[in-house]
C-alpha positions in Angstrom: -53.6 -14.2 123.7 -55.0 -16.0 126.5 -56.8 -12.6 127.2 -57.6 -12.5 123.4 -59.2 -15.9 123.5 -61.1 -15.2 126.4 -62.7 -12.0 124.9 -63.7 -14.2 121.9 -65.6 -16.1 123.4 -67.4 -13.7 125.6 -68.3 -11.5 122.2 -69.8 -15.0 120.8 -71.7 -15.3 123.7 -72.9 -11.6 123.3 -75.2 -11.8 120.3 -77.7 -13.9 122.3 -78.2 -10.8 124.5 -76.7 -7.5 123.2 -78.8 -7.6 119.5 -81.1 -6.1 117.4 -84.5 -8.2 117.8 -87.1 -5.6 115.8 -87.1 -4.6 112.5 -89.0 -2.3 110.6 -91.6 -1.6 107.4 -91.8 1.3 105.6 -92.5 3.1 102.2 -94.2 5.7 100.3 -97.7 5.8 98.8 -99.2 7.4 95.5 -101.3 8.1 92.5 -101.3 9.8 89.0 -101.0 13.0 91.2 -97.9 12.4 93.2 -97.7 11.3 96.8 -101.2 10.7 99.4 -101.4 12.2 102.9 -103.5 10.3 105.2 -103.2 6.7 103.6 -103.6 4.4 106.3 -101.2 1.3 106.0 -101.6 -1.8 108.5 -99.3 -4.8 109.1 -100.8 -7.8 110.7 -98.4 -11.0 112.0 -100.3 -13.6 111.4 -98.9 -16.3 113.3 -99.7 -14.0 117.0 -102.3 -11.5 115.0 -100.0 -8.5 116.3 -101.2 -5.4 114.5 -99.1 -2.1 113.6 -100.7 1.4 112.0 -99.4 4.0 110.4 -100.8 6.9 108.3 -98.6 8.6 105.4 -97.4 12.6 105.9 -97.6 14.9 103.3 -94.8 13.4 101.2 -96.7 9.9 101.2 -94.0 8.6 103.5 -95.1 6.0 106.1 -93.1 3.6 108.8 -93.8 0.9 111.0 -91.5 1.1 113.7 -89.8 -1.9 115.9 -92.0 -4.8 114.8 -91.5 -8.5 115.4 -89.5 -10.0 113.0 -90.6 -12.8 111.0 -94.1 -13.7 109.7 -95.7 -13.9 107.7 -97.3 -10.5 107.4 -100.0 -9.1 105.7 -100.2 -5.5 104.2 -103.3 -3.7 104.1 -103.4 -0.1 102.4 -106.6 2.1 102.8 -107.8 5.3 101.3 -110.9 6.3 100.8 -112.1 5.9 97.0 -108.9 3.8 95.8 -109.4 0.0 96.2 -107.7 -1.6 99.1 -104.4 -3.2 98.3 -103.5 -6.2 100.3 -99.7 -7.8 100.1 -99.6 -11.4 101.3 -97.0 -13.3 102.3 -94.1 -11.0 103.7 -90.9 -11.7 106.2 -89.0 -9.2 107.8 -85.9 -9.7 109.7 -83.7 -8.2 112.6 -82.1 -5.1 112.3 -83.5 -4.7 108.7 -86.3 -2.0 106.8 -88.7 -3.9 104.6 -90.3 -1.4 101.8 -93.7 -1.6 100.6 -94.0 1.1 98.3 -97.9 1.1 96.3 -99.2 3.3 93.6 -103.1 3.6 94.6 -104.0 4.5 90.8 -102.1 1.6 89.1 -103.0 -0.5 91.8 -99.5 -2.2 92.1 -97.3 -2.6 95.1 -93.5 -3.0 95.2 -91.6 -4.7 98.0 -87.9 -4.8 98.3 -85.1 -5.1 101.2 -83.8 -1.3 101.9 -80.3 -1.8 103.1 -76.7 -2.1 101.9 -75.2 -4.9 104.0 -74.0 -8.6 103.0 -76.5 -10.8 105.3 -77.1 -14.2 105.5 -80.5 -15.0 107.1 -81.8 -18.1 107.8 -85.3 -18.6 109.9 -87.1 -21.8 111.4 -90.6 -20.0 109.4 -88.4 -19.5 106.2 -86.4 -23.2 106.1 -88.9 -25.3 105.0 -87.1 -27.8 103.2 -85.6 -24.3 101.3 -82.0 -24.7 103.1 -81.2 -28.3 103.8 -80.0 -28.2 107.6 -80.2 -31.1 109.6 -83.7 -32.0 111.3 -83.9 -30.2 114.6 -81.7 -27.2 114.1 -83.9 -25.0 114.1 -86.7 -26.2 116.4 -85.6 -23.7 119.2 -84.8 -20.9 116.4 -86.8 -18.2 115.1 -84.3 -16.5 113.0 -80.7 -16.4 112.5 -79.0 -13.4 111.1 -75.2 -13.1 110.0 -74.0 -9.7 108.6 -70.6 -9.7 107.4 -70.7 -5.9 107.2 -73.0 -4.6 109.5 -74.2 -0.7 109.2 -76.9 -0.4 111.7 -74.9 1.0 114.8 -76.8 -0.9 116.9 -75.3 -4.2 115.7 -72.2 -4.9 117.6 -69.5 -6.7 115.5 -67.2 -9.5 116.4 -63.4 -9.1 116.7 -64.0 -10.1 112.4 -66.4 -7.3 112.3 -69.4 -9.7 111.5 -72.6 -9.4 113.8 -74.4 -12.7 114.7 -78.2 -12.1 115.8 -80.5 -15.2 117.1 -84.0 -15.0 118.0 -86.5 -17.3 119.9 -89.8 -18.1 117.9 -92.8 -16.1 118.7 -95.8 -17.8 119.8 -98.8 -18.3 117.6 -102.4 -16.8 118.4 -103.8 -20.9 117.7 -102.8 -24.0 119.6 -99.9 -25.5 117.7 -97.7 -28.3 119.2 -95.2 -30.9 117.6 -93.1 -34.2 118.2 -90.2 -35.1 116.5 -87.8 -37.9 116.8 -84.7 -38.8 114.3 -82.3 -41.4 114.2 -79.1 -42.4 112.0 -75.3 -41.3 112.7 -76.6 -38.8 115.5 -80.3 -38.4 116.9 -82.2 -36.0 118.8 -85.8 -36.3 119.9 -88.1 -32.9 120.9 -90.9 -31.8 121.2 -92.6 -27.9 121.0 -95.5 -25.7 121.8 -97.0 -22.8 120.7 -100.1 -20.9 122.1 -102.2 -17.9 123.3 -102.2 -17.5 127.1 -105.8 -16.5 128.4 -106.1 -14.4 125.3 -104.8 -13.3 121.9 -103.0 -10.5 123.9 -100.6 -12.6 125.1 -98.8 -16.2 123.3 -96.7 -18.5 124.2 -94.1 -20.8 122.5 -91.6 -23.2 124.2 -89.6 -26.2 123.4 -87.4 -29.2 124.4 -84.6 -31.1 122.3 -82.6 -33.7 123.4 -79.5 -35.0 121.9 -78.8 -38.5 121.9 -75.1 -37.9 122.6 -76.6 -36.6 126.1 -77.6 -32.7 125.7 -80.6 -31.2 126.6 -81.5 -27.8 125.1 -84.7 -25.9 125.8 -86.1 -22.7 124.6 -89.1 -20.9 126.0 -90.4 -17.4 124.9 -93.8 -15.0 126.0 -95.3 -11.8 124.0 -97.7 -9.8 125.7 -99.5 -7.1 124.1 -100.3 -4.3 127.1 -103.1 -2.2 125.6 -102.6 -0.7 122.1 -99.1 0.9 122.1 -96.8 -1.3 124.6 -95.4 -4.8 124.2 -93.4 -6.7 126.6 -91.4 -9.6 125.3 -89.6 -12.7 127.8 -87.2 -15.2 126.7 -84.6 -17.7 127.8 -83.1 -21.3 127.5 -80.2 -23.0 126.9 -78.7 -23.8 123.5 -75.2 -25.4 122.5 -74.3 -25.0 126.0 -75.1 -21.5 126.5 -77.8 -20.1 128.5 -79.7 -16.9 128.5 -82.3 -14.7 129.7 -83.7 -11.7 128.2 -86.8 -9.4 128.2 -87.9 -6.2 126.3 -90.8 -3.6 126.5 -91.7 -1.6 123.8 -93.6 1.3 123.8 -95.2 3.1 120.5 -95.7 6.9 120.7 -97.9 9.1 118.9 -99.6 6.7 116.4 -96.7 5.2 115.7 -94.5 8.0 114.9 -91.9 6.9 117.5 -90.9 4.2 119.4 -89.1 3.2 122.7 -87.4 -0.3 123.4 -86.0 -1.3 126.3 -83.8 -4.1 127.1 -82.0 -6.1 129.3 -80.6 -9.6 129.4 -77.9 -12.3 130.8 -76.0 -14.9 129.2 -73.5 -17.7 130.1 -71.2 -19.8 129.3 -68.8 -21.9 131.5 -65.9 -19.8 130.1 -67.9 -16.5 130.3 -70.9 -14.2 131.3 -72.3 -11.1 130.3 -75.2 -8.6 131.6 -76.5 -6.5 128.8 -79.2 -3.4 128.6 -80.4 -1.2 126.3 -82.7 1.6 125.2 -83.5 2.8 121.7 -85.5 5.6 120.7 -86.5 5.4 117.1 -88.7 8.6 115.6 -90.3 8.6 112.4 -89.9 11.8 110.6 -91.0 11.4 107.0 -88.6 10.2 104.8 -86.2 10.0 107.7 -85.4 7.4 110.4 -83.8 8.8 113.1 -82.3 6.7 116.0 -80.7 7.5 119.6 -79.7 4.8 121.8 -77.6 3.6 124.6 -76.2 0.3 125.5 -74.2 -0.9 128.6 -72.8 -4.9 129.0 -70.6 -5.9 132.0 -68.8 -9.0 131.2 -66.9 -11.9 133.3 -63.7 -14.0 132.1 -62.1 -16.9 134.2 -59.6 -13.7 134.7 -60.9 -10.4 134.1 -64.2 -8.5 134.3 -65.0 -6.1 131.7 -67.3 -3.3 131.5 -68.3 -0.8 128.7 -71.0 1.8 127.9 -72.0 2.7 124.4 -73.9 5.8 122.9 -74.9 6.3 119.3 -77.3 8.1 116.9 -78.3 7.3 113.1 -80.1 8.8 110.6 -81.3 6.5 108.0 -83.5 8.9 104.8 -84.9 8.2 102.0 -83.9 10.7 98.8 -86.7 10.2 96.7 -87.5 6.9 95.9 -85.1 5.4 94.3 -82.1 6.4 97.0 -81.7 5.5 100.3 -78.7 7.0 102.7 -78.1 5.9 106.0 -75.4 7.4 108.7 -74.1 6.6 112.3 -72.1 7.4 115.1 -71.1 5.2 117.7 -68.8 5.7 121.1 -68.3 2.8 123.2 -65.9 3.4 126.7 -63.7 2.1 127.1 -62.4 4.2 124.0 -64.1 2.3 120.8 -65.2 4.8 117.4 -67.2 3.6 114.9 -68.6 5.5 112.3 -70.9 3.6 109.6 -72.6 5.0 106.0 -74.2 3.3 103.6 -76.0 3.7 100.3 -78.7 1.9 98.3 -79.7 3.3 95.0 -81.9 2.0 92.6 -80.5 3.4 89.4 -83.7 2.9 87.0 -86.4 3.0 89.4 -87.7 -0.4 88.6 -85.3 -2.6 90.6 -83.6 -3.7 87.2 -80.2 -2.6 88.6 -79.6 -1.3 92.1 -76.5 -0.2 93.5 -74.9 -0.8 97.0 -71.8 0.9 98.9 -70.7 1.3 102.8 -68.2 1.9 104.8 -67.7 1.1 108.5 -65.1 0.9 111.8 -65.8 -1.4 114.4 -64.0 -0.4 117.3 -63.3 -3.6 119.1 -63.5 -3.0 123.0 -59.7 -1.5 122.8 -58.1 -4.6 121.6 -58.1 -2.8 118.1 -60.3 -1.7 115.2 -61.4 -3.4 111.8 -61.9 -1.3 108.8 -64.6 -3.0 106.2 -66.0 -1.6 102.7 -68.4 -2.7 100.4 -69.6 -2.0 97.1 -72.3 -4.3 95.3 -74.4 -4.2 92.4 -77.8 -6.5 91.9 -79.5 -7.3 88.5 -82.8 -8.2 88.2 -83.2 -10.7 85.5 -86.1 -13.3 83.8 -87.8 -16.1 85.5 -86.9 -13.8 88.9 -83.5 -14.4 89.4 -81.5 -12.0 90.3 -77.6 -11.5 89.8 -75.3 -9.9 92.5 -71.6 -8.8 92.5 -70.3 -7.9 95.6 -66.8 -6.7 96.5 -65.8 -6.5 100.6 -62.3 -5.4 101.5 -61.0 -4.8 105.0 -58.3 -4.3 107.5 -57.5 -5.0 111.1 -55.7 -2.4 112.8 -53.5 -2.8 116.2 -54.5 0.2 118.0 -57.6 2.6 117.5 -57.2 5.2 114.7 -53.4 4.5 114.8 -53.4 4.1 110.6 -49.5 3.4 109.4 -47.7 0.4 108.1 -46.7 -1.3 110.5 -49.7 -1.5 112.7 -52.4 -3.2 110.1 -52.8 -6.7 111.4 -54.3 -7.9 108.6 -55.6 -6.8 105.1 -58.4 -8.8 103.5 -60.5 -8.8 100.4 -63.5 -10.6 99.2 -65.2 -10.9 95.7 -68.3 -12.8 95.1 -70.6 -13.4 92.0 -74.1 -15.0 93.0 -77.0 -15.9 91.0 -80.1 -16.7 93.0 -83.8 -17.3 92.4 -85.6 -16.4 95.6 -88.2 -19.0 97.0 -91.4 -18.3 94.7 -93.8 -20.7 93.0 -92.2 -23.7 95.2 -88.9 -23.5 93.8 -85.0 -21.9 95.1 -82.0 -22.1 93.4 -78.8 -20.3 94.1 -75.2 -20.5 92.5 -72.3 -18.4 94.1 -68.6 -17.9 93.5 -66.3 -16.1 96.2 -62.5 -15.4 95.7 -61.0 -13.7 98.8 -57.1 -13.5 99.6 -57.4 -15.3 103.0 -56.8 -18.6 104.2 -60.0 -19.6 102.7 -59.9 -18.5 99.3 -62.2 -19.8 97.1 -65.6 -20.8 97.7 -68.4 -22.4 95.4 -72.0 -22.8 96.8 -74.8 -24.5 94.4 -78.1 -25.3 95.7 -81.4 -25.6 94.9 -85.0 -26.6 96.4 -88.2 -27.6 94.9 -91.6 -28.3 96.5 -94.8 -30.0 95.1 -97.9 -30.4 96.6 -100.5 -32.9 95.6 -104.7 -31.8 96.6 -103.6 -30.2 99.7 -103.1 -33.6 101.3 -99.3 -34.5 100.2 -96.3 -32.1 100.3 -93.2 -33.3 98.8 -89.6 -31.3 99.1 -86.2 -32.0 98.0 -83.3 -29.9 98.9 -79.4 -30.1 97.4 -76.7 -27.9 98.6 -73.2 -28.2 97.4 -70.2 -26.3 99.1 -66.7 -26.5 97.6 -64.2 -24.7 99.6 -60.4 -24.0 98.5 -57.9 -23.9 101.5 -54.4 -22.1 101.8 -52.0 -22.9 104.9 -51.0 -19.5 105.7 -47.2 -21.4 107.2 -47.2 -22.9 103.3 -49.0 -21.0 100.6 -48.0 -23.4 98.3 -50.2 -26.1 99.9 -53.8 -26.1 98.7 -56.6 -28.3 99.4 -60.0 -28.2 97.7 -62.7 -29.8 100.3 -66.3 -30.9 99.3 -69.3 -31.1 101.2 -72.8 -32.3 99.7 -76.0 -31.9 102.0 -79.9 -33.1 100.9 -83.0 -33.7 102.2 -86.3 -35.0 101.3 -89.6 -34.7 103.1 -92.8 -36.3 102.9 -96.3 -34.5 104.4 -99.3 -36.3 105.0 -101.9 -33.3 106.2 -105.2 -34.3 107.4 -107.8 -32.3 108.7 -109.7 -33.7 111.7 -111.9 -31.9 114.0 -111.2 -28.5 112.5 -107.7 -28.9 112.5 -104.9 -29.8 110.0 -102.6 -32.6 111.8 -99.3 -33.3 109.7 -97.2 -36.8 109.7 -93.9 -35.5 107.9 -91.4 -38.4 107.5 -87.5 -36.9 106.6 -84.3 -38.3 105.5 -81.2 -36.1 105.8 -77.6 -36.8 104.5 -74.6 -34.8 104.8 -71.2 -36.0 103.3 -68.3 -33.8 104.4 -64.6 -33.6 105.2 -64.8 -34.5 108.8 -67.3 -37.5 107.8 -70.7 -38.7 106.7 -73.8 -37.9 108.6 -77.3 -39.3 108.1 -80.5 -39.1 109.7 -84.0 -40.3 109.2 -87.0 -39.4 111.9 -90.4 -38.8 111.8 -92.5 -35.7 112.8 -96.1 -35.1 113.6 -97.8 -31.1 114.1 -101.0 -30.3 115.4 
């Protein structure tokens, strides 16, 4: 049990290094006569001005591989006599494909996620008061992605089968800086800087933060474009008592038809250290996205060491504009076997009803196997609301692929109904209910965020989030307790243009009431 606990700590440290750190953009371009070959698609990462190019094949398909997560992106679609089409404010997330289809004759575009996983995605470039997290929490983190059922074979899973990804913010091609301080039941102060180095081909992000309890944190990242086809990124820092350093080198091959991503890094905490390297080769073959890769990890625990190498392959194919099928296989040595398959089907072809399903096995380094299945339906409703019904069922087995009743350690299910309005027109809202047979048997979430802008110089954001949890004592099932948590955040921005640059003074108030106590913060932040 002690060794298993240490292994859990090691696995929690690994996602900073052994993870997916890029995303993809793809789709199909048509007109009244069908698919169009030779259409130029350009994606521009606005903060850094990094650009990605692709042209459509004979069936109108294109793919932009290994693009920077985050955004916003501007997508431009050009083809001879047709008017150009532009999609603005597009955001991507690590390990995900964002689909941008277009009809040049009608002058319309359709943007959506094209995967079957159940994910919680939070990023510093998206928070903006939408999620009322404590101030300062995401200043040193560009993106966090928690995936309950990861179907991408590159994503390693912890003992619960959940994948956790975390990225450092990407720098910008114009100088930006901030300084902040917050005081209250706790307190912190910090500063960030983002700037080009030498020219726009080299951009830097750096940040330092001091928690008044005596904890220093910091993060830094450099992104360099080496010619038109190569990109180098280096990052490192210390967060939550964990240190890490990571480097990646991405090469685009054949006008973006293929991409190779080399990555290596180290992470360490007081109880575990790990070294990691990987090489992923992705090939765009029309409507298919083929992936071949290898990963190796060496870890040190207080009483042992750990060494593993993994090989994987995956094929994601769009079967027409309505259906996407993804299947992959992963082998890790010491023996762990992880087949994964997922399906997304747009029933009506309009996004009004989308079915998602998948099954995956996660072999967890000789300690056992987790098998997870999910099925979901998404309904597009008026006023941009989306109703999602999701079910997840999983089992944990004591030995890899030795399936019998006496060797099943645990069996769990979770059913979720979620009504959400994505952040648009300054309003975001969510309401969800989850029922499961675990210790957390019931969970209710309700949230609302609204932003108002006044004459371009004042902006007010109010965000409120409620969590209700029903805990069951496994040793006494009759013992049930309901707990409530409420978070609220109010920000007021004053925006002034001085010397051709925007300067923002932000006042923030944050309040959280939870079973373990009440937390409040009030502070000041300055951006330029």
